Residue frames as a rotation matrix with the C-alpha (Angstrom) as fourth column:
MET 1
0.577 0.817 -0.006 -0.01
0.817 -0.577 0.000 -0.02
-0.004 -0.005 -1.000 0.01
ALA 2
-0.391 -0.780 0.488 1.93
0.800 -0.550 -0.238 3.01
0.455 0.298 0.839 -1.27
ALA 3
-0.309 0.266 -0.913 1.67
0.626 -0.666 -0.406 6.28
-0.716 -0.697 0.039 0.66
PRO 4
0.421 0.616 0.666 -0.57
0.904 -0.226 -0.363 8.72
-0.073 0.755 -0.652 -1.34
PHE 5
0.876 -0.243 0.416 1.64
-0.139 -0.954 -0.266 11.76
0.461 0.175 -0.870 -0.53
HIS 6
0.091 -0.975 -0.201 5.30
0.194 0.216 -0.957 12.26
0.977 0.048 0.209 0.25
ARG 7
-0.916 -0.364 -0.167 4.94
0.244 -0.176 -0.954 14.06
0.317 -0.915 0.250 3.59
ALA 8
0.086 0.968 -0.235 1.86
0.854 0.049 0.518 14.25
0.513 -0.245 -0.823 5.79
ARG 9
-0.817 -0.430 0.384 1.37
0.254 -0.866 -0.430 17.87
0.518 -0.254 0.817 6.76
SER 10
-0.305 0.786 0.538 -2.24
-0.713 -0.563 0.418 18.48
0.631 -0.256 0.732 7.65
ALA 11
-0.438 0.212 0.874 -4.14
-0.751 0.448 -0.485 16.76
-0.495 -0.868 -0.037 10.45
ASP 12
0.671 0.740 -0.046 -6.20
-0.620 0.526 -0.583 14.88
-0.407 0.419 0.811 7.80
GLN 13
0.473 -0.561 -0.680 -3.10
-0.579 0.384 -0.720 13.65
0.664 0.734 -0.143 6.03
LYS 14
-0.584 -0.698 0.414 -1.53
-0.760 0.291 -0.582 12.50
0.286 -0.654 -0.700 9.28
GLU 15
-0.035 0.676 0.736 -4.70
-0.698 0.510 -0.502 10.59
-0.715 -0.532 0.454 10.16
GLN 16
0.808 0.309 -0.501 -4.74
-0.587 0.487 -0.647 9.02
0.044 0.817 0.575 6.70
ARG 17
-0.024 -0.921 -0.388 -1.17
-0.662 0.306 -0.685 7.91
0.749 0.240 -0.617 7.15
ARG 18
-0.605 -0.109 0.789 -1.85
-0.757 0.386 -0.527 6.48
-0.247 -0.916 -0.316 10.59
GLU 19
0.412 0.845 0.340 -4.80
-0.614 0.533 -0.582 4.54
-0.673 0.031 0.739 9.16
ALA 20
0.646 -0.232 -0.727 -2.64
-0.630 0.375 -0.680 3.30
0.431 0.897 0.096 6.27
ILE 21
-0.488 -0.866 0.110 -0.05
-0.738 0.342 -0.581 1.95
0.466 -0.365 -0.806 8.70
LEU 22
-0.379 0.426 0.821 -2.71
-0.670 0.486 -0.561 0.17
-0.639 -0.763 0.101 10.72
ALA 23
0.704 0.674 -0.221 -4.31
-0.624 0.439 -0.647 -1.29
-0.339 0.593 0.730 7.59
ALA 24
0.248 -0.710 -0.660 -0.90
-0.670 0.366 -0.646 -2.56
0.699 0.602 -0.385 6.33
ALA 25
-0.682 -0.519 0.516 -0.12
-0.727 0.402 -0.556 -4.08
0.081 -0.754 -0.652 9.71
ARG 26
0.038 0.797 0.602 -3.47
-0.665 0.470 -0.580 -5.78
-0.746 -0.378 0.549 9.81
ASP 27
0.776 0.235 -0.585 -3.12
-0.623 0.433 -0.652 -7.25
0.100 0.870 0.482 6.31
LEU 28
-0.169 -0.925 -0.340 0.35
-0.695 0.357 -0.624 -8.55
0.698 0.131 -0.704 7.08
ALA 29
-0.672 -0.036 0.740 -0.82
-0.674 0.443 -0.591 -10.16
-0.307 -0.896 -0.322 10.34
ASP 30
0.457 0.882 0.115 -3.81
-0.704 0.438 -0.559 -11.75
-0.543 0.175 0.821 8.54
ARG 31
0.685 -0.186 -0.705 -1.43
-0.566 0.474 -0.675 -13.38
0.460 0.861 0.219 6.06
SER 32
-0.030 -0.917 -0.399 1.55
-0.214 0.396 -0.893 -14.25
0.976 0.058 -0.208 8.20
GLY 33
0.476 0.198 -0.857 0.53
0.762 0.395 0.514 -14.07
0.440 -0.897 0.037 11.85
VAL 34
0.976 0.010 0.218 1.27
-0.085 -0.902 0.422 -11.27
0.201 -0.431 -0.880 14.30
ALA 35
0.694 -0.716 0.079 4.51
0.069 0.176 0.982 -12.76
-0.717 -0.676 0.172 15.55
ARG 36
0.094 -0.669 0.738 6.09
0.875 0.409 0.259 -12.88
-0.474 0.621 0.624 12.12
VAL 37
0.629 0.207 0.749 5.53
0.613 -0.726 -0.314 -9.25
0.479 0.656 -0.583 11.15
SER 38
-0.259 -0.806 -0.533 8.40
0.946 -0.324 0.030 -6.80
-0.197 -0.496 0.846 11.69
LEU 39
0.269 0.258 -0.928 8.44
0.199 -0.958 -0.209 -3.03
-0.942 -0.128 -0.309 11.74
GLY 40
-0.672 -0.607 -0.424 10.33
-0.324 -0.273 0.906 -3.19
-0.666 0.746 -0.013 8.48
ASP 41
-0.749 0.480 0.456 7.58
0.654 0.642 0.400 -5.26
-0.101 0.598 -0.795 6.95
ILE 42
0.280 0.886 -0.370 4.97
0.797 -0.429 -0.425 -2.70
-0.535 -0.176 -0.826 7.94
ALA 43
0.026 -0.341 -0.940 7.07
-0.145 -0.931 0.334 0.18
-0.989 0.128 -0.073 6.63
ALA 44
-0.919 -0.390 0.062 7.69
-0.027 0.218 0.975 -1.56
-0.394 0.894 -0.211 3.30
ALA 45
-0.475 0.803 0.360 3.97
0.869 0.493 0.047 -2.35
-0.140 0.336 -0.932 2.88
VAL 46
0.546 0.711 -0.443 2.96
0.653 -0.692 -0.307 1.26
-0.525 -0.121 -0.842 3.40
GLY 47
0.468 -0.429 0.773 5.83
0.721 -0.321 -0.615 2.69
0.512 0.845 0.159 1.36
LEU 48
0.852 -0.168 0.496 7.65
-0.376 -0.856 0.355 4.43
0.365 -0.489 -0.792 4.21
ALA 49
-0.295 -0.940 -0.170 10.97
-0.223 0.241 -0.945 4.32
0.929 -0.241 -0.280 5.96
LYS 50
-0.037 0.256 -0.966 10.87
0.798 0.589 0.126 2.68
0.601 -0.766 -0.226 9.41
SER 51
-0.836 -0.362 -0.412 11.74
0.540 -0.671 -0.508 6.04
-0.092 -0.647 0.757 10.98
ASN 52
-0.773 0.614 0.161 8.62
-0.448 -0.708 0.546 7.57
0.449 0.350 0.822 9.38
VAL 53
0.039 0.764 -0.643 6.37
0.254 0.615 0.746 4.81
0.966 -0.192 -0.170 10.79
LEU 54
-0.284 -0.203 -0.937 7.81
0.933 0.168 -0.319 5.59
0.222 -0.965 0.141 14.26
ARG 55
-0.949 0.054 0.310 6.51
-0.081 -0.994 -0.075 9.19
0.305 -0.096 0.948 13.91
TYR 56
-0.156 0.986 0.062 3.03
-0.668 -0.151 0.728 7.74
0.727 0.072 0.683 14.35
PHE 57
0.920 0.342 -0.193 3.60
-0.121 0.715 0.688 4.74
0.373 -0.610 0.700 16.62
GLY 58
0.519 -0.751 0.409 6.41
-0.822 -0.306 0.481 4.44
-0.236 -0.586 -0.775 19.14
THR 59
-0.631 -0.678 0.376 7.16
-0.563 0.734 0.379 0.83
-0.533 0.028 -0.846 18.31
ARG 60
-0.728 0.324 -0.604 5.86
-0.304 0.638 0.708 -2.16
0.615 0.699 -0.365 16.26
GLU 61
-0.748 0.403 -0.527 4.14
0.643 0.634 -0.429 -3.40
0.161 -0.660 -0.734 19.42
GLU 62
-0.650 0.519 -0.555 2.23
-0.036 -0.751 -0.659 -0.12
-0.759 -0.408 0.507 19.79
VAL 63
-0.648 0.417 -0.638 0.85
-0.734 -0.119 0.668 -0.62
0.203 0.901 0.383 16.27
TYR 64
-0.570 0.397 -0.719 -0.48
0.080 0.898 0.433 -4.03
0.817 0.189 -0.544 17.27
LEU 65
-0.792 0.355 -0.497 -1.82
0.525 -0.019 -0.851 -2.85
-0.312 -0.935 -0.171 20.64
GLN 66
-0.643 0.564 -0.519 -3.88
-0.586 -0.798 -0.141 -0.34
-0.494 0.213 0.843 18.73
LEU 67
-0.483 0.441 -0.756 -5.19
-0.612 0.448 0.652 -3.09
0.626 0.778 0.053 16.45
THR 68
-0.812 0.192 -0.551 -5.93
0.465 0.783 -0.413 -5.23
0.352 -0.591 -0.725 19.50
MET 69
-0.726 0.565 -0.393 -8.18
0.078 -0.499 -0.863 -2.56
-0.684 -0.657 0.318 20.89
ARG 70
-0.455 0.581 -0.674 -9.98
-0.879 -0.412 0.239 -2.13
-0.139 0.702 0.699 17.57
ALA 71
-0.519 0.202 -0.830 -10.43
-0.291 0.871 0.395 -5.85
0.803 0.447 -0.394 17.01
GLY 72
-0.870 0.163 -0.466 -11.42
0.483 0.471 -0.738 -6.32
0.099 -0.867 -0.488 20.65
THR 73
-0.667 0.674 -0.318 -14.09
-0.400 -0.684 -0.609 -3.63
-0.628 -0.280 0.726 20.41
GLU 74
-0.324 0.506 -0.799 -15.49
-0.838 0.239 0.491 -5.44
0.439 0.829 0.347 17.32
TRP 75
-0.716 0.009 -0.698 -15.44
0.180 0.969 -0.171 -8.67
0.675 -0.248 -0.695 19.34
ALA 76
-0.902 0.325 -0.285 -17.21
0.247 -0.152 -0.957 -7.03
-0.354 -0.933 0.057 22.29
THR 77
-0.525 0.732 -0.435 -19.91
-0.791 -0.608 -0.068 -5.53
-0.314 0.308 0.898 20.07
ALA 78
-0.295 0.360 -0.885 -20.62
-0.543 0.699 0.465 -8.92
0.786 0.618 -0.011 18.46
ALA 79
-0.791 -0.039 -0.611 -20.60
0.383 0.747 -0.543 -10.69
0.478 -0.664 -0.575 21.83
SER 80
-0.861 0.481 -0.168 -22.95
-0.109 -0.496 -0.862 -8.17
-0.497 -0.723 0.479 23.41
ALA 81
-0.347 0.753 -0.560 -25.37
-0.933 -0.220 0.283 -8.42
0.090 0.621 0.779 20.49
GLY 82
-0.346 0.172 -0.922 -25.43
-0.213 0.943 0.256 -12.23
0.914 0.285 -0.290 20.73
LEU 83
-0.933 -0.056 -0.356 -25.81
0.314 0.358 -0.879 -12.22
0.176 -0.932 -0.316 24.50
ARG 84
-0.712 0.699 0.071 -29.14
-0.689 -0.674 -0.267 -10.34
-0.139 -0.239 0.961 24.24
SER 85
0.339 0.827 -0.449 -30.81
-0.853 0.472 0.225 -13.49
0.397 0.307 0.865 23.00
ALA 86
-0.387 -0.557 -0.735 -28.73
-0.144 0.824 -0.548 -15.97
0.911 -0.106 -0.399 25.05
SER 87
0.492 0.518 0.700 -29.76
-0.807 -0.030 0.590 -17.77
0.326 -0.855 0.403 28.23
GLY 88
0.972 -0.064 0.227 -27.81
-0.073 0.834 0.548 -20.05
-0.225 -0.549 0.805 30.50
PHE 89
0.282 -0.958 0.048 -24.14
-0.262 -0.028 0.965 -21.06
-0.923 -0.285 -0.259 30.78
LEU 90
-0.162 -0.421 0.892 -23.85
0.637 0.646 0.421 -23.02
-0.754 0.636 0.163 27.57
GLU 91
0.591 0.409 0.695 -25.53
0.801 -0.399 -0.446 -20.43
0.095 0.821 -0.563 25.35
VAL 92
0.909 -0.356 -0.218 -23.46
-0.270 -0.900 0.343 -17.62
-0.319 -0.253 -0.914 26.86
ALA 93
0.030 -0.952 0.303 -20.30
-0.090 0.300 0.950 -19.62
-0.996 -0.056 -0.076 26.31
GLY 94
0.075 0.075 0.994 -21.40
0.882 0.460 -0.101 -20.32
-0.465 0.885 -0.031 22.72
VAL 95
0.935 0.303 0.185 -21.84
0.354 -0.840 -0.411 -16.64
0.030 0.450 -0.893 21.98
LEU 96
0.590 -0.792 -0.158 -18.39
-0.518 -0.521 0.678 -15.79
-0.619 -0.318 -0.718 23.33
ALA 97
-0.132 -0.685 0.717 -16.79
0.217 0.686 0.695 -18.69
-0.967 0.247 0.058 21.50
ASP 98
0.448 0.380 0.809 -18.50
0.868 0.030 -0.495 -17.74
-0.212 0.925 -0.317 18.20
ALA 99
0.992 -0.030 -0.122 -17.36
-0.048 -0.988 -0.146 -14.18
-0.116 0.151 -0.982 18.51
TYR 100
0.165 -0.985 0.057 -13.75
-0.494 -0.032 0.869 -15.38
-0.854 -0.172 -0.492 18.88
ALA 101
-0.131 -0.228 0.965 -13.97
0.531 0.805 0.263 -18.07
-0.837 0.547 0.016 16.14
ASP 102
0.709 0.475 0.521 -15.30
0.689 -0.311 -0.655 -15.48
-0.149 0.823 -0.548 13.69
ARG 103
0.902 -0.409 0.137 -12.27
-0.379 -0.903 -0.201 -13.20
0.205 0.129 -0.970 14.36
PRO 104
0.728 -0.655 -0.204 -9.01
0.656 0.751 -0.072 -15.11
0.201 -0.081 0.976 13.96
LEU 105
-0.041 -0.796 0.604 -6.91
0.268 -0.591 -0.761 -11.94
0.963 0.131 0.237 13.93
TYR 106
0.333 0.182 0.925 -8.28
-0.755 -0.536 0.377 -10.93
0.565 -0.824 -0.041 17.35
CYS 107
0.999 -0.032 -0.009 -7.51
0.032 0.852 0.523 -14.49
-0.009 -0.523 0.852 18.59
ASP 108
0.358 -0.931 0.065 -3.90
0.742 0.242 -0.625 -14.12
0.566 0.272 0.778 17.33
LEU 109
-0.072 -0.351 0.934 -3.55
-0.221 -0.907 -0.358 -10.66
0.973 -0.232 -0.012 18.92
THR 110
0.713 0.425 0.557 -4.99
-0.631 0.045 0.774 -12.01
0.305 -0.904 0.300 22.19
THR 111
0.862 -0.416 -0.291 -2.44
0.428 0.903 -0.022 -14.83
0.272 -0.105 0.956 22.10
HIS 112
-0.022 -0.989 0.149 0.44
0.831 -0.101 -0.547 -12.38
0.556 0.112 0.823 22.05
THR 113
0.625 0.315 0.714 -0.85
0.054 -0.930 0.362 -9.46
0.779 -0.188 -0.598 24.14
GLU 114
0.950 -0.216 0.225 0.77
-0.263 -0.167 0.950 -10.19
-0.168 -0.962 -0.215 27.52
THR 115
0.553 -0.767 0.326 3.82
0.535 0.626 0.567 -12.05
-0.639 -0.139 0.756 26.20
MET 116
-0.281 -0.688 0.669 4.78
0.955 -0.132 0.265 -9.65
-0.093 0.714 0.694 23.33
LEU 117
0.017 0.342 0.940 2.60
0.663 -0.707 0.246 -6.65
0.748 0.619 -0.239 22.65
GLU 118
0.953 0.296 0.060 2.75
0.149 -0.634 0.759 -5.17
0.263 -0.715 -0.648 26.15
HIS 119
0.306 -0.928 -0.214 6.54
0.662 0.046 0.748 -5.19
-0.684 -0.371 0.628 25.96
ASN 120
-0.650 -0.692 0.314 8.62
0.709 -0.405 0.577 -2.47
-0.272 0.597 0.754 24.34
VAL 121
0.037 0.704 0.709 5.85
0.654 -0.554 0.515 0.15
0.755 0.445 -0.481 24.59
SER 122
-0.652 -0.305 0.694 5.40
-0.169 -0.834 -0.525 3.38
0.739 -0.460 0.493 26.51
VAL 123
-0.891 0.373 -0.258 3.67
0.337 0.165 -0.927 3.75
-0.303 -0.913 -0.273 29.87
GLU 124
-0.504 0.739 -0.446 1.01
-0.614 -0.670 -0.416 5.88
-0.607 0.064 0.792 28.22
ALA 125
-0.366 0.329 -0.870 0.32
-0.761 0.432 0.484 3.29
0.535 0.840 0.093 25.52
LEU 126
-0.797 0.075 -0.599 0.00
0.324 0.891 -0.320 0.62
0.509 -0.449 -0.734 28.22
ARG 127
-0.815 0.537 -0.219 -2.34
0.030 -0.337 -0.941 2.80
-0.579 -0.773 0.259 30.24
VAL 128
-0.355 0.701 -0.619 -4.61
-0.925 -0.360 0.122 3.41
-0.137 0.616 0.776 27.21
HIS 129
-0.447 0.132 -0.885 -4.69
-0.422 0.841 0.339 -0.32
0.789 0.525 -0.320 26.52
LYS 130
-0.878 0.091 -0.470 -5.38
0.419 0.621 -0.663 -1.42
0.232 -0.779 -0.583 30.09
VAL 131
-0.691 0.682 -0.239 -8.14
-0.344 -0.602 -0.721 1.18
-0.635 -0.416 0.650 30.58
TRP 132
-0.240 0.586 -0.774 -9.75
-0.935 0.074 0.346 -0.02
0.260 0.807 0.531 27.36
ALA 133
-0.626 -0.054 -0.778 -9.45
-0.074 0.997 -0.009 -3.69
0.776 0.052 -0.629 28.48
ILE 134
-0.947 0.255 -0.197 -11.00
0.232 0.117 -0.966 -3.06
-0.224 -0.960 -0.170 31.88
ASP 135
-0.463 0.783 -0.416 -13.88
-0.704 -0.610 -0.364 -1.20
-0.539 0.125 0.833 30.27
MET 136
-0.292 0.293 -0.910 -14.40
-0.784 0.472 0.403 -3.96
0.548 0.831 0.091 27.71
TYR 137
-0.863 -0.069 -0.501 -14.38
0.169 0.894 -0.414 -6.73
0.476 -0.442 -0.760 30.36
TRP 138
-0.798 0.563 -0.216 -17.05
0.144 -0.170 -0.975 -4.97
-0.585 -0.809 0.054 32.41
ARG 139
-0.388 0.684 -0.618 -19.21
-0.875 -0.484 0.014 -3.95
-0.290 0.546 0.786 29.45
VAL 140
-0.283 0.250 -0.926 -19.43
-0.524 0.769 0.368 -7.49
0.804 0.589 -0.086 28.16
GLY 141
-0.919 -0.127 -0.373 -19.49
0.210 0.643 -0.736 -8.85
0.334 -0.755 -0.564 31.73
ARG 142
-0.672 0.740 -0.015 -22.71
-0.445 -0.420 -0.791 -6.94
-0.592 -0.525 0.612 32.51
ASP 143
-0.034 0.648 -0.761 -24.31
-0.978 0.137 0.160 -8.44
0.208 0.749 0.628 29.40
ILE 144
-0.571 -0.213 -0.792 -23.19
-0.132 0.977 -0.168 -11.89
0.810 0.009 -0.587 30.50
ALA 145
-0.977 0.206 -0.051 -24.75
0.078 0.123 -0.989 -11.37
-0.197 -0.971 -0.136 33.96
ALA 146
-0.330 0.902 -0.279 -28.05
-0.841 -0.415 -0.346 -10.22
-0.428 0.121 0.896 32.34
ALA 147
0.031 0.329 -0.944 -28.11
-0.808 0.564 0.170 -13.38
0.588 0.757 0.283 30.19
CYS 148
-0.044 -0.135 -0.990 -27.16
0.316 0.938 -0.142 -15.68
0.948 -0.319 0.001 33.05
PRO 149
0.518 0.380 0.766 -28.58
-0.402 -0.682 0.611 -14.36
0.755 -0.624 -0.201 36.37
PRO 150
0.865 -0.235 -0.443 -26.56
0.493 0.555 0.669 -16.70
0.088 -0.798 0.597 38.64
LEU 151
-0.118 -0.987 0.109 -23.55
0.975 -0.136 -0.174 -14.63
0.186 0.086 0.979 37.64
THR 152
0.492 0.154 -0.857 -22.79
0.473 -0.874 0.115 -11.14
-0.731 -0.462 -0.503 38.94
ASP 153
0.977 -0.188 -0.095 -21.38
-0.196 -0.636 -0.746 -8.34
0.080 0.748 -0.659 36.82
ALA 154
0.222 -0.951 0.216 -17.98
-0.912 -0.124 0.390 -9.08
-0.344 -0.284 -0.895 38.42
ASP 155
0.070 -0.157 0.985 -18.31
0.067 0.986 0.152 -12.76
-0.995 0.056 0.079 37.52
GLY 156
0.860 0.331 0.388 -19.10
0.383 0.082 -0.920 -11.75
-0.336 0.940 -0.057 33.94
ALA 157
0.766 -0.625 -0.153 -16.06
-0.636 -0.698 -0.328 -9.49
0.099 0.348 -0.932 33.69
ALA 158
-0.035 -0.790 0.612 -13.89
-0.728 0.440 0.526 -12.24
-0.685 -0.427 -0.591 35.11
LEU 159
0.360 0.237 0.902 -15.30
0.297 0.888 -0.352 -14.71
-0.884 0.395 0.249 32.63
VAL 160
0.996 -0.057 -0.061 -14.31
-0.080 -0.425 -0.902 -12.44
0.026 0.903 -0.428 29.73
MET 161
0.286 -0.951 0.117 -10.77
-0.955 -0.273 0.111 -12.28
-0.074 -0.144 -0.987 31.08
THR 162
-0.084 -0.280 0.956 -10.72
-0.353 0.906 0.234 -16.06
-0.932 -0.318 -0.175 31.55
ALA 163
0.794 0.432 0.428 -12.03
0.240 0.423 -0.873 -16.66
-0.559 0.796 0.232 28.05
SER 164
0.794 -0.553 -0.254 -9.14
-0.572 -0.536 -0.621 -14.63
0.207 0.639 -0.741 26.64
ALA 165
-0.107 -0.847 0.521 -6.69
-0.886 0.319 0.337 -16.84
-0.452 -0.426 -0.784 28.57
PHE 166
0.235 0.261 0.936 -8.30
0.112 0.950 -0.292 -19.94
-0.966 0.173 0.194 27.07
VAL 167
0.990 0.134 -0.052 -7.98
-0.022 -0.218 -0.976 -18.38
-0.142 0.967 -0.213 23.62
ALA 168
0.421 -0.902 -0.093 -4.32
-0.907 -0.420 -0.037 -17.68
-0.006 0.100 -0.995 24.16
LYS 169
-0.316 -0.517 0.795 -3.73
-0.535 0.789 0.301 -21.38
-0.784 -0.331 -0.526 24.88
LEU 170
0.178 0.514 0.839 -6.11
0.319 0.777 -0.543 -22.95
-0.931 0.364 -0.025 22.35
PHE 171
0.839 0.305 -0.450 -5.76
-0.288 -0.454 -0.844 -20.71
-0.461 0.837 -0.293 19.27
PRO 172
-0.019 -0.918 -0.396 -2.11
-0.942 -0.117 0.316 -21.51
-0.336 0.378 -0.862 18.52
LEU 173
-0.398 -0.047 0.916 -3.11
-0.054 0.998 0.028 -25.19
-0.916 -0.038 -0.400 18.24
THR 174
0.632 0.726 0.272 -5.05
0.275 0.119 -0.954 -24.22
-0.725 0.678 -0.124 15.10
ARG 175
0.875 -0.402 -0.269 -1.89
-0.451 -0.476 -0.755 -22.96
0.176 0.782 -0.598 13.40
PRO 176
0.680 -0.647 0.346 0.72
0.161 0.592 0.790 -25.67
-0.716 -0.481 0.507 13.87
PRO 177
-0.004 -0.771 -0.636 4.13
-0.802 -0.378 0.463 -25.21
-0.597 0.512 -0.617 12.12
ALA 178
0.303 0.122 -0.945 4.92
-0.877 0.425 -0.226 -27.40
0.374 0.897 0.235 9.15
THR 179
-0.694 -0.643 -0.325 6.90
-0.445 0.737 -0.508 -29.96
0.566 -0.208 -0.798 11.18
LEU 180
-0.738 0.492 0.462 4.04
-0.364 0.286 -0.886 -30.38
-0.568 -0.822 -0.032 13.60
ARG 181
0.300 0.855 -0.423 1.53
-0.881 0.078 -0.468 -30.83
-0.367 0.513 0.776 10.74
GLU 182
-0.064 -0.392 -0.918 3.79
-0.730 0.646 -0.225 -33.52
0.681 0.655 -0.327 9.44
LEU 183
-0.945 -0.265 0.190 3.87
-0.314 0.584 -0.749 -35.23
0.087 -0.767 -0.635 12.81
TYR 184
-0.295 0.923 0.248 0.07
-0.594 0.026 -0.804 -35.13
-0.748 -0.384 0.541 13.04
ALA 185
0.351 0.411 -0.841 -0.26
-0.929 0.266 -0.257 -36.61
0.118 0.872 0.475 9.57
ARG 186
-0.410 -0.609 -0.679 2.08
-0.486 0.776 -0.402 -39.46
0.771 0.165 -0.615 10.50
GLU 187
-0.868 0.058 -0.494 0.55
0.430 0.585 -0.687 -40.06
0.249 -0.809 -0.533 13.95
PRO 188
-0.277 0.831 0.483 -3.17
-0.061 -0.517 0.854 -39.18
0.959 0.207 0.194 14.08
ALA 189
0.339 0.360 -0.869 -3.42
0.800 0.376 0.468 -40.39
0.495 -0.854 -0.160 17.72
ILE 190
-0.571 -0.576 -0.585 -1.21
0.788 -0.584 -0.193 -37.45
-0.230 -0.571 0.788 18.70
ALA 191
-0.870 0.274 0.410 -3.29
0.016 -0.815 0.579 -35.02
0.492 0.510 0.705 16.65
ARG 192
0.056 0.978 -0.203 -6.50
0.325 0.175 0.929 -36.21
0.944 -0.118 -0.308 18.31
ALA 193
-0.130 -0.155 -0.979 -5.09
0.988 0.058 -0.140 -35.29
0.078 -0.986 0.146 21.72
PHE 194
-0.884 -0.200 -0.422 -5.37
0.252 -0.965 -0.073 -31.62
-0.393 -0.171 0.904 20.76
PRO 195
-0.143 0.976 0.162 -9.09
0.774 0.213 -0.597 -30.65
-0.617 0.040 -0.786 20.52
PRO 196
-0.177 0.174 0.969 -10.75
0.826 -0.508 0.242 -28.36
0.535 0.843 -0.054 17.95
PHE 197
-0.900 -0.386 0.204 -10.80
0.266 -0.855 -0.446 -24.69
0.346 -0.347 0.872 18.83
ARG 198
-0.522 0.720 0.458 -14.37
-0.525 -0.694 0.492 -23.51
0.672 0.017 0.740 18.88
PRO 199
0.491 0.758 -0.429 -16.20
-0.087 0.533 0.842 -26.40
0.867 -0.376 0.327 20.68
THR 200
-0.052 -0.582 -0.811 -13.37
0.872 0.369 -0.321 -26.76
0.486 -0.724 0.489 23.22
LEU 201
-0.893 -0.259 0.368 -13.45
0.100 -0.911 -0.400 -23.00
0.438 -0.320 0.840 23.92
GLN 202
-0.073 0.957 0.280 -17.22
-0.530 -0.275 0.802 -23.13
0.845 -0.090 0.527 24.45
ARG 203
0.529 0.302 -0.793 -16.96
0.343 0.779 0.525 -26.05
0.776 -0.550 0.308 26.85
MET 204
-0.403 -0.777 -0.483 -14.18
0.819 -0.071 -0.570 -24.45
0.409 -0.625 0.665 28.87
ILE 205
-0.816 0.170 0.552 -16.02
-0.245 -0.968 -0.063 -21.13
0.523 -0.187 0.832 29.18
ALA 206
0.201 0.979 -0.020 -19.24
-0.431 0.106 0.896 -22.87
0.880 -0.171 0.444 30.12
ALA 207
0.311 -0.140 -0.940 -17.58
0.677 0.727 0.116 -25.02
0.667 -0.672 0.321 32.79
THR 208
-0.780 -0.615 -0.119 -15.89
0.534 -0.554 -0.639 -21.95
0.327 -0.561 0.760 34.30
ALA 209
-0.537 0.673 0.509 -19.21
-0.541 -0.737 0.405 -19.96
0.648 -0.058 0.760 34.28
ALA 210
0.430 0.786 -0.444 -21.09
-0.093 0.528 0.844 -22.83
0.898 -0.322 0.300 35.95
GLY 211
0.054 -0.478 -0.877 -18.45
0.830 0.510 -0.227 -23.07
0.555 -0.716 0.424 38.64
MET 212
-0.604 -0.386 0.697 -18.32
0.100 -0.904 -0.415 -19.36
0.791 -0.181 0.585 39.51
PRO 213
0.216 0.748 0.627 -21.48
-0.619 -0.392 0.681 -19.27
0.755 -0.535 0.378 41.75
LEU 214
0.745 0.075 -0.663 -20.17
0.282 0.865 0.414 -22.37
0.605 -0.496 0.623 43.61
VAL 215
0.010 -0.893 -0.451 -16.89
0.970 0.118 -0.213 -20.79
0.243 -0.435 0.867 44.67
ARG 216
0.175 0.114 0.978 -18.00
0.192 -0.978 0.079 -17.18
0.966 0.174 -0.193 45.09
């Protein structure tokens, strides 16, 4: 994606450039996975030098933290819409699992948030991300509690956080490297030990939700 102008001067041009950087980073992550995209890759895709990209985002990780918040907001909107017609632990878990399964990029970003994307970033970038995350947990958490009365708003917020931890463990299993795919092809019994993403995620979320009132 080539830059449409040599130097961004106006506020509108700067915003266009910022959006172009985010779009390039998203496209690269969709194709290759978040962990494999470098700052140089993003700069080349948008037609800029790395130093120019850093005028808009302090680091590569800050680019992907911004995308995490955008993708997470989309996830939360979809989850909240589905929760309005859900009832009970299993249906609530199904809505959350569907919202994740429909958004593989958000799953990939979630996998790397604490281990990669929250490193090498400014305090202010971390603050913005954490305030967003807390708000998102509670917003969806209230909708979970409304759909499943045994749960409190706090339970719902905790369930969202727990679901993201399950995603971080389960989602990488859906993208095994070439050598692991070869092993699975040779030995199906090993492959069967690693369950499919979406139904496993629903079951783990439902089990956690059902247990929350018992241990409150």
